[in-house]
C-alpha positions as semicolon CSV with decimal commas, in nm:
position;residue;x (nm);y (nm);z (nm)
1;M;9,219;29,473;12,934
2;P;9,515;29,672;13,079
3;A;9,581;29,662;13,456
4;I;9,483;29,956;13,672
5;T;9,729;30,079;13,934
6;V;9,572;30,238;14,241
7;L;9,794;30,472;14,441
8;G;9,721;30,567;14,800
9;P;9,753;30,938;14,890
10;L;9,882;30,868;15,241
11;G;10,244;30,950;15,311
12;V;10,484;30,793;15,555
13;N;10,509;30,964;15,893
14;R;10,878;31,009;15,968
15;A;10,829;31,202;16,292
16;V;11,021;31,068;16,588
17;R;10,879;31,100;16,938
18;Q;11,102;31,291;17,174
19;A;11,049;31,377;17,535
20;M;11,006;31,744;17,618
21;A;11,296;31,916;17,788
22;P;11,253;31,933;18,164
23;R;11,112;32,261;18,294
24;L;11,363;32,488;18,464
25;G;11,300;32,556;18,830
26;S;11,405;32,919;18,790
27;L;11,556;33,159;18,538
28;D;11,816;33,275;18,792
29;G;12,164;33,229;18,644
30;V;12,023;33,144;18,300
31;T;12,125;33,275;17,960
32;L;11,796;33,341;17,785
33;G;11,760;33,282;17,413
34;V;11,530;33,492;17,198
35;L;11,447;33,311;16,873
36;N;11,294;33,570;16,644
37;N;11,108;33,476;16,327
38;S;11,130;33,819;16,154
39;K;10,756;33,884;16,172
40;P;10,667;34,250;16,226
41;N;10,672;34,347;16,595
42;S;10,782;34,003;16,716
43;L;11,131;34,118;16,816
44;A;10,991;34,416;17,008
45;L;10,755;34,181;17,194
46;Q;11,035;33,936;17,274
47;Q;11,277;34,207;17,387
48;H;11,011;34,353;17,615
49;L;10,946;34,009;17,762
50;A;11,320;33,953;17,814
51;T;11,340;34,289;17,994
52;L;11,048;34,195;18,221
53;L;11,200;33,854;18,295
54;G;11,537;34,016;18,366
55;A;11,374;34,250;18,617
56;K;11,221;33,957;18,807
57;T;11,511;33,711;18,784
58;R;11,890;33,716;18,767
59;L;11,948;33,638;18,398
60;V;12,313;33,596;18,300
61;G;12,240;33,735;17,954
62;V;12,018;33,731;17,648
63;V;12,121;33,588;17,310
64;V;11,904;33,682;17,010
65;K;11,891;33,456;16,705
66;Q;11,720;33,598;16,398
67;K;11,556;33,378;16,135
68;P;11,574;33,519;15,781
69;T;11,195;33,488;15,740
70;A;10,907;33,326;15,923
71;A;10,876;33,063;15,647
72;I;11,232;32,933;15,679
73;G;11,349;32,719;15,969
74;A;11,627;32,843;16,192
75;E;11,970;32,699;16,123
76;K;12,223;32,560;16,369
77;L;11,975;32,522;16,653
78;D;12,203;32,262;16,812
79;V;12,475;32,528;16,848
80;Y;12,222;32,781;16,979
81;A;12,096;32,527;17,234
82;R;12,446;32,506;17,381
83;E;12,461;32,886;17,419
84;V;12,133;32,928;17,608
85;S;11,939;32,749;17,880
86;A;11,588;32,866;17,790
87;V;11,434;33,012;17,474
88;V;11,151;33,257;17,416
89;T;10,993;33,240;17,073
90;A;10,687;33,428;16,953
91;I;10,512;33,558;16,648
92;G;10,378;33,905;16,589
93;D;10,209;34,114;16,323
């Protein structure tokens, strides 16, 4: 009788635990990042939020990064992280 090979459907979890970034005390003096995922209306929502935040705090500036589509991850996030101190991301439809 031939041998039967049993395969398990469970994969290997390669996720690495990382601590969350510390919360900023204020947005005063901060360059705000807007990470847009190209969903309809998401950029309008994020720009409106950035305007409201800018009216309440002293933002240094706003840097928008546009993903090609919602299904594709953003590239060069390490470079983007050095340009901004806080990021707003959202979805919209």
